[in-house]
C-alpha positions as CSV (number, residue, x, y, z in Angstrom):
1,M,116.7,114.1,111.2
2,A,114.4,112.9,107.5
3,F,111.0,111.4,107.2
4,S,108.9,111.2,104.3
5,F,105.2,111.4,105.3
6,Y,102.2,110.5,101.7
7,L,98.7,111.0,103.4
8,P,96.9,112.6,100.1
9,T,93.0,112.1,101.7
10,R,91.0,114.3,102.8
11,V,89.8,112.9,106.2
12,F,86.4,114.7,107.5
13,L,85.9,113.0,110.9
14,G,83.1,114.2,113.2
15,E,79.5,113.5,114.0
16,G,76.8,114.6,110.8
17,V,80.0,114.5,108.4
18,L,77.9,113.4,105.1
19,E,76.0,116.5,106.0
20,E,78.3,118.9,106.6
21,Y,80.9,118.2,104.1
22,G,79.3,115.7,101.8
23,D,79.6,118.2,98.4
24,F,82.6,117.0,97.9
25,L,81.5,114.0,96.7
26,G,79.9,116.4,93.7
27,R,83.5,117.7,92.3
28,L,84.5,113.8,92.0
29,G,82.2,112.1,89.2
30,R,78.5,111.4,88.7
31,R,78.5,107.8,88.4
32,A,78.7,105.8,91.7
33,L,79.6,102.4,92.5
34,V,78.7,101.7,96.2
35,V,80.6,99.3,97.6
36,T,79.6,97.2,100.7
37,G,78.7,94.2,102.3
38,R,75.3,92.5,103.0
39,K,74.2,94.7,106.5
40,S,76.3,97.3,107.9
41,A,75.7,99.7,105.6
42,V,72.5,99.4,105.8
43,T,72.6,99.1,110.0
44,S,74.3,101.6,111.1
45,G,72.9,104.0,108.9
46,A,75.2,105.4,106.7
47,M,74.0,104.0,103.3
48,A,71.0,106.3,103.9
49,D,72.7,109.0,105.1
50,F,74.8,108.7,101.6
51,E,70.7,108.2,99.7
52,E,70.0,111.3,101.2
53,L,73.1,112.7,100.3
54,A,73.4,111.7,96.8
55,K,69.8,112.7,96.3
56,R,71.2,116.0,96.7
57,L,73.8,116.0,95.2
58,G,71.6,114.5,91.9
59,L,74.4,111.9,91.9
60,S,72.8,108.8,90.3
61,R,74.3,105.0,92.3
62,V,74.2,101.7,92.1
63,V,74.6,99.4,95.1
64,F,76.8,96.5,95.3
65,D,76.6,94.2,98.4
66,E,77.8,91.1,98.3
67,V,81.3,91.5,100.4
68,P,82.0,89.2,103.1
69,A,84.1,89.5,105.7
70,N,87.5,87.8,103.9
71,P,86.5,88.7,100.3
72,T,88.0,86.7,97.2
73,L,89.3,88.2,93.9
74,E,85.9,86.5,92.6
75,T,84.9,88.8,94.1
76,V,86.6,91.8,93.2
77,A,85.5,90.3,89.7
78,K,82.1,90.7,90.4
79,A,82.4,94.5,91.6
80,V,84.7,96.0,88.5
81,D,81.7,94.1,86.2
82,L,79.0,95.5,87.4
83,A,81.0,98.6,87.8
84,R,81.9,98.9,83.5
85,R,78.4,97.8,83.4
86,E,76.9,100.6,84.9
87,D,80.4,103.2,83.2
88,A,80.5,104.3,87.1
89,D,83.5,106.9,87.8
90,L,83.4,107.5,91.0
91,V,84.1,104.0,93.4
92,I,82.4,104.1,96.8
93,G,82.8,101.9,99.8
94,I,80.7,101.8,102.8
95,G,81.2,99.3,106.0
96,G,83.8,98.4,107.7
97,G,88.1,97.2,105.8
98,S,86.9,94.6,103.7
99,P,83.7,96.8,100.8
100,M,87.0,99.8,101.4
101,D,89.6,97.7,100.3
102,T,87.0,95.7,97.4
103,A,86.3,99.8,96.2
104,K,90.1,100.0,96.0
105,A,90.5,97.3,94.2
106,V,87.7,97.5,91.8
107,A,88.9,102.3,91.9
108,L,91.9,101.0,90.2
109,L,91.1,98.5,88.0
110,V,88.4,99.8,86.7
111,P,90.2,102.1,84.4
112,N,92.9,99.9,83.6
113,R,90.7,97.3,81.7
114,A,91.8,94.4,84.0
115,E,90.8,91.7,85.3
116,A,91.2,90.6,88.8
117,G,93.5,88.6,88.5
118,R,96.6,91.0,87.8
119,L,95.6,93.4,90.8
120,Y,99.2,92.2,92.7
121,E,101.1,93.0,88.9
122,A,102.6,96.1,88.7
123,D,101.3,96.3,85.0
124,L,98.4,98.7,85.5
125,P,99.4,102.2,84.2
126,E,95.9,104.4,84.4
127,L,95.1,106.2,87.4
128,P,92.2,105.2,89.7
129,L,88.3,106.1,89.4
130,P,87.6,108.3,92.6
131,M,87.8,106.2,95.3
132,V,85.6,107.4,98.6
133,A,85.8,105.7,102.7
134,I,83.0,105.7,104.6
135,P,83.8,103.8,107.2
136,T,81.0,101.5,109.3
137,T,83.9,100.2,112.4
138,A,86.6,101.3,114.0
139,G,89.6,99.2,113.5
140,T,90.7,98.6,109.7
141,G,92.2,102.6,109.1
142,S,91.5,101.7,105.3
143,E,90.0,104.7,105.0
144,V,93.0,106.4,105.0
145,T,95.4,103.8,103.8
146,Q,96.7,102.4,100.1
147,H,96.6,98.5,100.6
148,A,93.6,96.0,100.5
149,V,94.0,92.3,102.1
150,F,92.0,89.9,99.7
151,T,92.1,86.2,100.3
152,L,93.7,84.0,98.4
153,P,92.3,80.1,98.0
154,A,94.2,78.5,95.8
155,K,97.2,79.9,98.0
156,E,95.4,79.3,101.7
157,I,96.5,83.0,103.0
158,K,95.7,86.4,102.8
159,K,97.8,88.8,101.1
160,G,98.1,91.9,101.6
161,F,98.2,94.4,98.5
162,S,99.4,98.4,97.9
163,D,99.5,101.0,95.4
164,D,100.2,104.3,96.3
165,R,97.1,105.6,93.9
166,C,94.8,103.7,95.9
167,F,94.4,106.3,98.9
168,P,91.1,107.3,99.1
169,V,90.2,110.4,97.4
170,L,87.9,111.2,100.3
171,A,87.5,109.9,104.3
172,L,83.9,110.9,106.1
173,V,84.0,109.3,109.2
174,D,81.4,109.3,111.7
175,P,81.2,107.6,114.3
176,R,77.4,107.1,114.9
177,Y,78.3,104.2,112.6
178,T,79.9,102.3,115.0
179,Y,76.9,102.9,117.2
180,S,74.5,99.3,116.1
181,L,77.7,97.3,116.5
182,P,77.8,94.8,119.2
183,L,80.2,94.3,122.0
184,D,81.8,91.4,120.6
185,I,83.2,93.9,117.4
186,T,83.8,96.7,118.5
187,I,86.4,94.3,120.7
188,D,87.8,92.9,118.0
189,T,88.4,96.1,115.6
190,A,89.3,97.8,118.8
191,L,92.5,95.4,118.8
192,D,92.9,95.5,115.4
193,T,93.6,99.6,116.1
194,L,96.1,98.4,118.7
195,T,97.7,96.5,116.8
196,H,98.2,99.0,113.7
197,A,99.8,101.3,116.5
198,I,101.7,98.7,117.7
199,E,103.2,97.2,115.2
200,G,103.8,100.5,113.3
201,Y,105.6,101.9,116.9
202,L,107.3,99.1,116.7
203,S,108.6,99.3,112.5
204,R,111.2,99.7,111.1
205,R,110.0,101.7,108.3
206,A,109.4,104.1,111.8
207,T,109.4,107.3,111.3
208,P,109.2,110.7,114.4
209,L,105.5,111.6,112.8
210,S,104.4,108.5,112.3
211,D,105.6,107.2,116.1
212,T,103.5,110.4,117.2
213,L,100.4,109.3,116.1
214,A,100.6,105.6,117.1
215,L,101.3,106.4,120.9
216,E,98.0,108.8,120.2
217,A,95.9,105.8,119.0
218,I,97.6,104.0,121.8
219,S,96.4,106.4,124.2
220,L,93.2,106.4,122.6
221,F,92.8,102.9,123.6
222,A,94.1,102.7,126.9
223,G,91.1,105.2,127.6
224,Q,88.8,103.3,127.0
225,K,89.4,99.8,128.0
226,E,87.6,99.5,131.5
227,A,84.9,100.9,128.9
228,L,85.5,97.9,126.7
229,L,85.8,95.7,129.6
230,A,82.6,96.6,131.2
231,G,81.2,96.7,128.4
232,K,79.8,99.9,128.5
233,L,79.9,101.5,125.0
234,L,78.7,105.1,125.6
235,P,79.5,107.9,122.9
236,A,82.5,108.9,124.1
237,T,83.8,105.3,123.4
238,R,82.4,105.4,120.2
239,R,84.3,108.8,118.8
240,D,87.9,107.4,120.6
241,L,87.6,104.2,118.7
242,M,87.2,105.6,115.5
243,Y,89.6,108.7,115.5
244,A,92.2,105.8,117.0
245,A,91.0,103.9,114.3
246,T,91.4,106.6,111.4
247,L,95.3,107.5,113.2
248,G,96.1,103.9,113.7
249,G,95.7,104.0,109.6
250,M,97.2,106.5,109.2
251,V,100.2,105.0,110.9
252,I,100.2,101.9,108.3
253,A,99.9,103.9,105.6
254,Q,103.6,104.9,105.9
255,T,105.7,101.9,108.4
256,R,103.1,99.4,107.0
257,T,102.5,95.8,109.3
258,T,104.6,93.3,111.1
259,I,105.0,89.9,112.0
260,L,101.9,90.0,114.1
261,H,100.0,90.6,110.9
262,T,101.2,88.2,108.6
263,L,100.7,85.8,111.5
264,G,97.4,86.3,112.5
265,Y,96.6,85.5,108.7
266,P,96.6,81.6,108.4
267,L,94.4,81.8,112.0
268,T,92.2,83.9,109.9
269,Y,92.0,82.2,106.7
270,S,92.2,79.0,107.9
271,H,90.4,78.9,111.9
272,D,88.3,81.6,110.9
273,I,89.3,83.7,113.8
274,P,87.9,87.7,113.3
275,H,91.6,89.6,111.9
276,G,91.6,91.7,115.0
277,R,90.9,88.8,117.8
278,A,93.5,86.9,116.1
279,N,96.2,90.1,116.2
280,G,94.8,90.7,120.0
281,Y,96.2,86.2,121.0
282,L,99.1,87.4,119.7
283,L,99.7,90.4,120.9
284,A,101.6,89.9,124.6
285,A,103.7,87.1,123.0
286,Y,104.7,89.5,120.0
287,L,106.2,91.6,122.3
288,E,107.9,89.3,124.5
289,F,109.6,88.5,121.0
290,I,110.1,92.1,120.2
291,R,111.3,94.0,123.6
292,P,115.5,92.7,123.0
293,A,115.6,94.9,119.6
294,E,113.5,97.6,120.9
295,P,113.2,98.0,124.5
296,V,112.6,101.6,125.2
297,K,110.1,101.5,122.8
298,V,108.1,98.4,124.3
299,D,108.3,100.2,127.8
300,N,106.8,103.6,126.2
301,I,104.1,101.2,124.7
302,L,103.2,99.7,128.4
303,K,103.6,103.2,130.1
304,V,100.5,104.5,127.5
305,L,98.0,101.9,128.0
306,G,99.0,102.3,132.0
307,M,100.5,98.8,132.7
308,A,103.7,97.6,133.8
309,S,104.3,94.4,132.1
310,V,103.9,92.1,129.2
311,E,102.0,89.6,131.1
312,E,99.4,92.4,132.1
313,V,98.5,93.5,128.2
314,A,98.3,89.1,127.9
315,E,95.8,89.2,130.7
316,L,93.4,92.7,129.2
317,T,93.3,90.0,125.8
318,R,92.2,86.9,128.1
319,C,90.1,88.8,130.0
320,L,88.7,91.2,126.7
321,L,88.3,88.0,124.1
322,P,87.2,84.4,124.7
323,P,90.0,81.7,125.4
324,P,92.1,81.5,122.1
325,G,91.8,77.2,122.1
326,K,94.8,75.2,121.6
327,F,96.3,73.8,117.7
328,P,98.6,70.6,116.7
329,E,102.2,70.8,116.8
330,K,102.1,70.9,112.8
331,E,99.1,73.2,112.4
332,L,101.2,76.0,114.3
333,E,104.6,74.8,112.4
334,R,102.2,74.8,109.0
335,M,101.2,78.4,110.1
336,A,104.1,79.6,110.8
337,A,105.9,78.7,107.7
338,L,103.3,80.3,106.0
339,A,104.0,83.6,107.5
340,A,108.2,82.8,107.0
341,T,107.3,83.7,103.0
342,N,106.4,87.2,103.4
343,G,109.6,88.5,103.3
344,S,109.0,92.0,104.2
345,S,106.9,91.8,107.1
346,L,109.8,90.2,108.2
347,A,112.5,92.8,106.6
348,W,110.1,95.3,108.7
349,T,110.0,94.0,112.0
350,A,112.7,95.5,114.3
351,R,113.8,92.0,115.0
352,Q,114.7,89.3,112.6
353,A,112.3,86.4,113.1
354,T,112.9,82.2,111.7
355,P,110.6,80.4,111.1
356,A,110.7,79.0,114.6
357,D,110.4,82.0,116.4
358,L,107.5,82.6,114.3
359,C,106.3,79.2,115.7
360,N,107.7,79.9,119.2
361,I,105.0,82.7,119.4
362,L,102.1,80.7,118.2
363,C,103.4,77.9,120.4
364,R,102.6,80.8,123.3
365,S,100.0,81.8,122.6
366,F,98.1,78.8,121.2
367,G,100.4,75.9,122.0
């Protein structure tokens, strides 16, 4: 047995972690740019806790609160400009995946004196500013990954960016910050977590250690699926989903995601379907496609979920999500063709997929 596992992020997970462990921020910088969205950091209580911590540490800060649900490089550029004007030496991402992803990009671009458009290029030699992640949703796992995803309007797609230097230095993960999330967002983000774990488990890049983390994340979701179905989001549910999200992030930090995520991106870009929800719609058809290549692993997933068949997975997503709607055949073909251009995602998928296979997964999910 031989494999590698790289996760340089220091993680503190639990209620009250900013108060208990926030002093670590004082070792990282003195002038912080806080990157967040328009509401979640405030409504969750995370911003108030951070402000209290910053006062205690004597940390100066400026807030960039313009990150939308699907940020573009234009959003990144605005945040970079603010960080440079304020001479920031530390970046704090508070929110869901979009603010944390934006914070990673800002942290890398500022010391490299680079424009946002160069983010996908390789010639960024300077080390990024220290970046701290404080998640307010239980889904993306961005607090423990080197990945970020941005919308590229010119290409009509969302595209992932990865750089091992972009792992957050510190993740402060408090499930209380998810208490204010409505049920639909909780479900969408939980399905994002589930698909991270499943795709990582079925990836060609999977390792014995990433498989262990993936199965634990799937088990945590399985233990709370009835609560999600019933809409009874008790603190124990929030804690398990947040823990699962962080584990799922640890998984895809090693394995990346596969064609399920790649197929989901045009659904989000072109049809405004939330990311986790798009993944949920695709999940059953994806499992059926992968099963011939990984029958034992797919059966293991079903066992951990407490299900006897992939059809039960489809039934679960039907019960959790609004009806998916239908798309014309030409639109399904267009989205499949876009996904087929992502060579790395195709390479990491356990079963070789042709454009026709990708279209079939979409057809079975939305046709």
